[in-house]
Each structure stands twice: as C-alpha cells, then as structure tokens.
N, CA, C and O atoms as a GROMACS GRO file, in nm:
protein
  372
    1MET      N    1   1.233  -4.122   7.989
    1MET     CA    2   1.373  -4.140   8.019
    1MET      C    3   1.444  -4.186   7.892
    1MET      O    4   1.398  -4.279   7.825
    2GLY      N    5   1.555  -4.124   7.860
    2GLY     CA    6   1.640  -4.167   7.749
    2GLY      C    7   1.758  -4.243   7.805
    2GLY      O    8   1.793  -4.227   7.922
    3ALA      N    9   1.821  -4.325   7.723
    3ALA     CA   10   1.935  -4.403   7.770
    3ALA      C   11   2.023  -4.441   7.653
    3ALA      O   12   1.980  -4.439   7.537
    4GLY      N   13   2.147  -4.477   7.684
    4GLY     CA   14   2.239  -4.521   7.581
    4GLY      C   15   2.373  -4.557   7.642
    4GLY      O   16   2.389  -4.561   7.764
    5PHE      N   17   2.469  -4.583   7.555
    5PHE     CA   18   2.605  -4.614   7.596
    5PHE      C   19   2.698  -4.509   7.538
    5PHE      O   20   2.673  -4.457   7.429
    6ALA      N   21   2.804  -4.477   7.611
    6ALA     CA   22   2.904  -4.382   7.562
    6ALA      C   23   3.042  -4.430   7.602
    6ALA      O   24   3.059  -4.492   7.707
    7ALA      N   25   3.140  -4.403   7.517
    7ALA     CA   26   3.279  -4.437   7.547
    7ALA      C   27   3.362  -4.310   7.541
    7ALA      O   28   3.345  -4.226   7.452
    8PHE      N   29   3.452  -4.296   7.636
    8PHE     CA   30   3.544  -4.184   7.643
    8PHE      C   31   3.685  -4.240   7.642
    8PHE      O   32   3.711  -4.343   7.705
    9GLU      N   33   3.776  -4.174   7.572
    9GLU     CA   34   3.915  -4.219   7.571
    9GLU      C   35   4.006  -4.103   7.533
    9GLU      O   36   3.981  -4.032   7.436
   10SER      N   37   4.111  -4.084   7.611
   10SER     CA   38   4.209  -3.978   7.584
   10SER      C   39   4.140  -3.846   7.554
   10SER      O   40   4.164  -3.784   7.451
   11CYS      N   41   4.053  -3.803   7.647
   11CYS     CA   42   3.976  -3.682   7.620
   11CYS      C   43   3.965  -3.592   7.742
   11CYS      O   44   3.983  -3.634   7.856
   12SER      N   45   3.935  -3.469   7.713
   12SER     CA   46   3.901  -3.368   7.813
   12SER      C   47   3.802  -3.276   7.742
   12SER      O   48   3.842  -3.182   7.672
   13VAL      N   49   3.672  -3.304   7.759
   13VAL     CA   50   3.568  -3.239   7.681
   13VAL      C   51   3.470  -3.166   7.771
   13VAL      O   52   3.414  -3.225   7.864
   14GLU      N   53   3.450  -3.039   7.745
   14GLU     CA   54   3.351  -2.962   7.821
   14GLU      C   55   3.213  -2.984   7.761
   14GLU      O   56   3.196  -2.984   7.639
   15HIS      N   57   3.115  -3.003   7.849
   15HIS     CA   58   2.978  -3.028   7.803
   15HIS      C   59   2.879  -2.971   7.905
   15HIS      O   60   2.899  -2.985   8.025
   16THR      N   61   2.773  -2.909   7.855
   16THR     CA   62   2.664  -2.860   7.940
   16THR      C   63   2.542  -2.947   7.916
   16THR      O   64   2.501  -2.966   7.801
   17VAL      N   65   2.484  -3.000   8.022
   17VAL     CA   66   2.361  -3.079   8.012
   17VAL      C   67   2.244  -2.981   8.022
   17VAL      O   68   2.194  -2.954   8.131
   18THR      N   69   2.202  -2.928   7.908
   18THR     CA   70   2.103  -2.822   7.904
   18THR      C   71   1.961  -2.878   7.905
   18THR      O   72   1.918  -2.941   7.809
   19GLY      N   73   1.890  -2.854   8.014
   19GLY     CA   74   1.749  -2.891   8.021
   19GLY      C   75   1.719  -3.033   8.063
   19GLY      O   76   1.602  -3.073   8.060
   20TYR      N   77   1.818  -3.109   8.103
   20TYR     CA   78   1.793  -3.247   8.146
   20TYR      C   79   1.896  -3.289   8.250
   20TYR      O   80   2.008  -3.238   8.253
   21ASP      N   81   1.858  -3.383   8.336
   21ASP     CA   82   1.951  -3.447   8.429
   21ASP      C   83   2.012  -3.567   8.357
   21ASP      O   84   1.949  -3.626   8.269
   22GLU      N   85   2.133  -3.602   8.396
   22GLU     CA   86   2.199  -3.718   8.336
   22GLU      C   87   2.264  -3.800   8.446
   22GLU      O   88   2.322  -3.746   8.541
   23VAL      N   89   2.254  -3.932   8.433
   23VAL     CA   90   2.321  -4.025   8.524
   23VAL      C   91   2.415  -4.109   8.439
   23VAL      O   92   2.375  -4.162   8.335
   24LEU      N   93   2.540  -4.122   8.482
   24LEU     CA   94   2.639  -4.206   8.415
   24LEU      C   95   2.675  -4.322   8.507
   24LEU      O   96   2.707  -4.302   8.624
   25TYR      N   97   2.670  -4.444   8.454
   25TYR     CA   98   2.714  -4.563   8.526
   25TYR      C   99   2.838  -4.616   8.455
   25TYR      O  100   2.831  -4.648   8.336
   26VAL      N  101   2.949  -4.626   8.525
   26VAL     CA  102   3.074  -4.670   8.463
   26VAL      C  103   3.077  -4.823   8.457
   26VAL      O  104   3.069  -4.891   8.559
   27ILE      N  105   3.088  -4.874   8.335
   27ILE     CA  106   3.094  -5.019   8.313
   27ILE      C  107   3.238  -5.068   8.319
   27ILE      O  108   3.268  -5.166   8.386
   28SER      N  109   3.328  -4.998   8.249
   28SER     CA  110   3.469  -5.037   8.250
   28SER      C  111   3.556  -4.912   8.235
   28SER      O  112   3.510  -4.809   8.186
   29GLY      N  113   3.681  -4.924   8.277
   29GLY     CA  114   3.772  -4.811   8.271
   29GLY      C  115   3.746  -4.712   8.383
   29GLY      O  116   3.681  -4.745   8.483
   30SER      N  117   3.798  -4.592   8.367
   30SER     CA  118   3.775  -4.488   8.467
   30SER      C  119   3.768  -4.352   8.399
   30SER      O  120   3.820  -4.333   8.289
   31MET      N  121   3.702  -4.260   8.466
   31MET     CA  122   3.686  -4.125   8.414
   31MET      C  123   3.668  -4.030   8.530
   31MET      O  124   3.658  -4.072   8.646
   32SER      N  125   3.663  -3.902   8.500
   32SER     CA  126   3.631  -3.804   8.602
   32SER      C  127   3.550  -3.692   8.541
   32SER      O  128   3.555  -3.666   8.420
   33LEU      N  129   3.475  -3.627   8.627
   33LEU     CA  130   3.403  -3.505   8.591
   33LEU      C  131   3.468  -3.393   8.670
   33LEU      O  132   3.492  -3.406   8.789
   34ARG      N  133   3.495  -3.282   8.602
   34ARG     CA  134   3.558  -3.169   8.668
   34ARG      C  135   3.471  -3.045   8.649
   34ARG      O  136   3.420  -3.020   8.540
   35GLN      N  137   3.456  -2.970   8.757
   35GLN     CA  138   3.382  -2.844   8.754
   35GLN      C  139   3.455  -2.747   8.846
   35GLN      O  140   3.466  -2.770   8.967
   36ASP      N  141   3.504  -2.638   8.787
   36ASP     CA  142   3.583  -2.541   8.862
   36ASP      C  143   3.699  -2.612   8.932
   36ASP      O  144   3.780  -2.676   8.866
   37ASN      N  145   3.707  -2.602   9.064
   37ASN     CA  146   3.819  -2.664   9.136
   37ASN      C  147   3.780  -2.797   9.202
   37ASN      O  148   3.847  -2.841   9.295
   38GLN      N  149   3.673  -2.860   9.154
   38GLN     CA  150   3.629  -2.988   9.209
   38GLN      C  151   3.638  -3.097   9.102
   38GLN      O  152   3.620  -3.070   8.983
   39ARG      N  153   3.667  -3.220   9.147
   39ARG     CA  154   3.677  -3.334   9.056
   39ARG      C  155   3.611  -3.455   9.121
   39ARG      O  156   3.634  -3.484   9.239
   40TRP      N  157   3.530  -3.525   9.043
   40TRP     CA  158   3.467  -3.649   9.088
   40TRP      C  159   3.522  -3.761   9.001
   40TRP      O  160   3.507  -3.758   8.879
   41ARG      N  161   3.587  -3.861   9.063
   41ARG     CA  162   3.645  -3.974   8.991
   41ARG      C  163   3.551  -4.093   9.000
   41ARG      O  164   3.483  -4.113   9.101
   42ALA      N  165   3.548  -4.172   8.893
   42ALA     CA  166   3.459  -4.288   8.891
   42ALA      C  167   3.525  -4.403   8.817
   42ALA      O  168   3.595  -4.384   8.718
   43GLY      N  169   3.501  -4.524   8.868
   43GLY     CA  170   3.550  -4.647   8.807
   43GLY      C  171   3.435  -4.746   8.794
   43GLY      O  172   3.321  -4.711   8.823
   44PRO      N  173   3.464  -4.868   8.752
   44PRO     CA  174   3.359  -4.968   8.732
   44PRO      C  175   3.265  -4.979   8.853
   44PRO      O  176   3.310  -4.996   8.966
   45GLY      N  177   3.136  -4.970   8.825
   45GLY     CA  178   3.035  -4.982   8.930
   45GLY      C  179   2.996  -4.850   8.992
   45GLY      O  180   2.900  -4.844   9.070
   46ASP      N  181   3.067  -4.742   8.961
   46ASP     CA  182   3.034  -4.611   9.017
   46ASP      C  183   2.928  -4.540   8.934
   46ASP      O  184   2.915  -4.562   8.814
   47LEU      N  185   2.853  -4.455   9.002
   47LEU     CA  186   2.744  -4.379   8.940
   47LEU      C  187   2.772  -4.230   8.960
   47LEU      O  188   2.805  -4.187   9.070
   48LEU      N  189   2.756  -4.152   8.854
   48LEU     CA  190   2.773  -4.007   8.861
   48LEU      C  191   2.642  -3.941   8.820
   48LEU      O  192   2.584  -3.978   8.718
   49TRP      N  193   2.595  -3.846   8.898
   49TRP     CA  194   2.474  -3.770   8.865
   49TRP      C  195   2.515  -3.631   8.821
   49TRP      O  196   2.592  -3.564   8.890
   50ILE      N  197   2.462  -3.586   8.707
   50ILE     CA  198   2.491  -3.453   8.655
   50ILE      C  199   2.359  -3.377   8.650
   50ILE      O  200   2.272  -3.411   8.570
   51PRO      N  201   2.343  -3.276   8.734
   51PRO     CA  202   2.217  -3.201   8.737
   51PRO      C  203   2.200  -3.114   8.612
   51PRO      O  204   2.297  -3.073   8.548
   52ALA      N  205   2.075  -3.088   8.579
   52ALA     CA  206   2.041  -3.008   8.461
   52ALA      C  207   2.109  -2.871   8.465
   52ALA      O  208   2.126  -2.811   8.571
   53ASP      N  209   2.146  -2.826   8.347
   53ASP     CA  210   2.200  -2.691   8.325
   53ASP      C  211   2.334  -2.667   8.392
   53ASP      O  212   2.369  -2.553   8.422
   54GLU      N  213   2.409  -2.772   8.416
   54GLU     CA  214   2.544  -2.760   8.473
   54GLU      C  215   2.647  -2.792   8.365
   54GLU      O  216   2.622  -2.873   8.276
   55THR      N  217   2.762  -2.728   8.373
   55THR     CA  218   2.872  -2.752   8.280
   55THR      C  219   2.984  -2.826   8.351
   55THR      O  220   3.029  -2.784   8.458
   56PHE      N  221   3.028  -2.936   8.292
   56PHE     CA  222   3.136  -3.017   8.346
   56PHE      C  223   3.237  -3.045   8.236
   56PHE      O  224   3.206  -3.032   8.118
   57ILE      N  225   3.356  -3.084   8.276
   57ILE     CA  226   3.456  -3.134   8.183
   57ILE      C  227   3.467  -3.284   8.206
   57ILE      O  228   3.502  -3.329   8.315
   58TYR      N  229   3.437  -3.361   8.100
   58TYR     CA  230   3.449  -3.507   8.104
   58TYR      C  231   3.594  -3.540   8.071
   58TYR      O  232   3.646  -3.495   7.969
   59GLU      N  233   3.661  -3.618   8.157
   59GLU     CA  234   3.802  -3.652   8.136
   59GLU      C  235   3.822  -3.803   8.146
   59GLU      O  236   3.768  -3.869   8.234
   60ALA      N  237   3.902  -3.856   8.053
   60ALA     CA  238   3.938  -3.998   8.057
   60ALA      C  239   4.073  -4.016   7.991
   60ALA      O  240   4.095  -3.969   7.880
   61ASP      N  241   4.164  -4.084   8.060
   61ASP     CA  242   4.294  -4.116   8.001
   61ASP      C  243   4.285  -4.249   7.926
   61ASP      O  244   4.331  -4.261   7.813
   62GLU      N  245   4.225  -4.346   7.991
   62GLU     CA  246   4.208  -4.478   7.931
   62GLU      C  247   4.065  -4.489   7.877
   62GLU      O  248   3.982  -4.401   7.901
   63ARG      N  249   4.038  -4.595   7.803
   63ARG     CA  250   3.902  -4.615   7.751
   63ARG      C  251   3.806  -4.640   7.867
   63ARG      O  252   3.831  -4.724   7.953
   64CYS      N  253   3.697  -4.566   7.868
   64CYS     CA  254   3.595  -4.577   7.971
   64CYS      C  255   3.460  -4.594   7.902
   64CYS      O  256   3.420  -4.510   7.822
   65VAL      N  257   3.390  -4.702   7.934
   65VAL     CA  258   3.258  -4.728   7.876
   65VAL      C  259   3.154  -4.704   7.984
   65VAL      O  260   3.165  -4.753   8.096
   66THR      N  261   3.051  -4.627   7.948
   66THR     CA  262   2.945  -4.592   8.043
   66THR      C  263   2.808  -4.622   7.984
   66THR      O  264   2.789  -4.626   7.863
   67PHE      N  265   2.714  -4.643   8.074
   67PHE     CA  266   2.572  -4.643   8.040
   67PHE      C  267   2.520  -4.511   8.094
   67PHE      O  268   2.551  -4.473   8.207
   68TYR      N  269   2.440  -4.440   8.015
   68TYR     CA  270   2.385  -4.314   8.063
   68TYR      C  271   2.234  -4.312   8.049
   68TYR      O  272   2.176  -4.381   7.965
   69SER      N  273   2.173  -4.233   8.134
   69SER     CA  274   2.028  -4.213   8.129
   69SER      C  275   2.001  -4.065   8.146
   69SER      O  276   2.063  -3.998   8.227
   70THR      N  277   1.906  -4.014   8.067
   70THR     CA  278   1.870  -3.872   8.072
   70THR      C  279   1.721  -3.856   8.099
   70THR      O  280   1.640  -3.940   8.059
   71SER      N  281   1.687  -3.748   8.167
   71SER     CA  282   1.546  -3.719   8.193
   71SER      C  283   1.528  -3.568   8.201
   71SER      O  284   1.598  -3.502   8.277
   72PRO      N  285   1.435  -3.513   8.124
   72PRO     CA  286   1.350  -3.577   8.023
   72PRO      C  287   1.430  -3.605   7.896
   72PRO      O  288   1.521  -3.530   7.862
   73PRO      N  289   1.396  -3.714   7.824
   73PRO     CA  290   1.476  -3.756   7.709
   73PRO      C  291   1.471  -3.660   7.591
   73PRO      O  292   1.569  -3.649   7.517
   74GLU      N  293   1.362  -3.591   7.571
   74GLU     CA  294   1.350  -3.505   7.453
   74GLU      C  295   1.445  -3.385   7.456
   74GLU      O  296   1.463  -3.319   7.354
   75MET      N  297   1.504  -3.357   7.571
   75MET     CA  298   1.597  -3.245   7.581
   75MET      C  299   1.740  -3.285   7.544
   75MET      O  300   1.823  -3.198   7.518
   76SER      N  301   1.770  -3.414   7.542
   76SER     CA  302   1.905  -3.461   7.513
   76SER      C  303   1.916  -3.499   7.366
   76SER      O  304   1.837  -3.578   7.315
   77GLY      N  305   2.014  -3.442   7.299
   77GLY     CA  306   2.035  -3.473   7.158
   77GLY      C  307   2.084  -3.614   7.133
   77GLY      O  308   2.080  -3.661   7.019
   78SER      N  309   2.129  -3.684   7.236
   78SER     CA  310   2.183  -3.819   7.217
   78SER      C  311   2.078  -3.928   7.235
   78SER      O  312   2.110  -4.046   7.221
   79THR      N  313   1.955  -3.891   7.264
   79THR     CA  314   1.848  -3.991   7.277
   79THR      C  315   1.738  -3.959   7.177
   79THR      O  316   1.721  -3.844   7.136
   80ARG      N  317   1.663  -4.062   7.139
   80ARG     CA  318   1.556  -4.044   7.041
   80ARG      C  319   1.425  -4.098   7.096
   80ARG      O  320   1.423  -4.180   7.188
   81LYS      N  321   1.316  -4.051   7.038
   81LYS     CA  322   1.185  -4.104   7.075
   81LYS      C  323   1.174  -4.248   7.024
   81LYS      O  324   1.235  -4.283   6.923
   82THR      N  325   1.096  -4.329   7.094
   82THR     CA  326   1.087  -4.470   7.057
   82THR      C  327   1.024  -4.490   6.920
   82THR      O  328   1.048  -4.593   6.857
   83ASP      N  329   0.943  -4.395   6.872
   83ASP     CA  330   0.883  -4.413   6.740
   83ASP      C  331   0.984  -4.392   6.627
   83ASP      O  332   0.949  -4.410   6.510
   84GLU      N  333   1.107  -4.357   6.659
   84GLU     CA  334   1.211  -4.341   6.558
   84GLU      C  335   1.294  -4.468   6.541
   84GLU      O  336   1.382  -4.473   6.455
   85PHE      N  337   1.267  -4.570   6.621
   85PHE     CA  338   1.340  -4.695   6.610
   85PHE      C  339   1.269  -4.787   6.510
   85PHE      O  340   1.150  -4.770   6.486
   86PRO      N  341   1.341  -4.883   6.453
   86PRO     CA  342   1.277  -4.976   6.360
   86PRO      C  343   1.164  -5.052   6.428
   86PRO      O  344   1.169  -5.078   6.549
   87SER      N  345   1.064  -5.087   6.351
   87SER     CA  346   0.952  -5.164   6.407
   87SER      C  347   0.948  -5.300   6.340
   87SER      O  348   1.019  -5.326   6.243
   88GLY      N  349   0.864  -5.386   6.392
   88GLY     CA  350   0.850  -5.519   6.336
   88GLY      C  351   0.865  -5.624   6.443
   88GLY      O  352   0.898  -5.595   6.558
   89ASP      N  353   0.842  -5.748   6.403
   89ASP     CA  354   0.852  -5.858   6.496
   89ASP      C  355   0.999  -5.892   6.523
   89ASP      O  356   1.083  -5.877   6.434
   90PRO      N  357   1.030  -5.938   6.645
   90PRO     CA  358   1.168  -5.977   6.674
   90PRO      C  359   1.205  -6.104   6.598
   90PRO      O  360   1.118  -6.184   6.563
   91GLU      N  361   1.331  -6.121   6.575
   91GLU     CA  362   1.382  -6.239   6.507
   91GLU      C  363   1.388  -6.356   6.606
   91GLU      O  364   1.430  -6.338   6.720
   92THR      N  365   1.345  -6.473   6.563
   92THR     CA  366   1.354  -6.592   6.646
   92THR      C  367   1.492  -6.654   6.626
   92THR      O  368   1.538  -6.673   6.513
   93ILE      N  369   1.558  -6.686   6.738
   93ILE     CA  370   1.692  -6.747   6.727
   93ILE      C  371   1.694  -6.882   6.794
   93ILE      O  372   1.798  -6.949   6.794
   0.00000   0.00000   0.00000
C-alpha cells in the first residue's frame, strides 16, 4: 500500500488511476470528483474511493488537503518503495 498527502486548490484536473485503486480522505476544505454526469462531493472526514482504471475530474475551489492511499503502490507514480527513503536511526528529541 502506498500513501501520502495531496492538496488541491482552484483546480479542475482530469486524472486516470491506471492500474491501482485509490482512497482519498479529506482532512480540510472540500472537493469533488466528477465523472460524466455524476459528481461526488466531500468535506472534512469524508472518504472517496476511486476504482482502478477509471478517469475522474478532481475539482476544488478552496484549498483542500487530503490523505491518500493506493494499492498496489508500485502502479502509482506518487508513491515510492520504502527502500527509496532515507535510512538510519531516528533522532532523539
């Protein structure tokens, strides 16, 4: 599973989730997903599921911050394998 954060603002962007499922959890703001003549609106606390190989238009008027998760992660260009992250001991604070 891949995961990350994304922010949308003043946008209307078409995107196809090719080869992976994606889940978006809205942290703040609001957004919508549009496909043909259907629209799904989401605000803080809402969850949107985007099935693999579907094309949607992501829309947001105001700033919208989301947490997303993809599966399988290797199919999504926005996630990386864990061996690509820095290694080493954590810092003690």
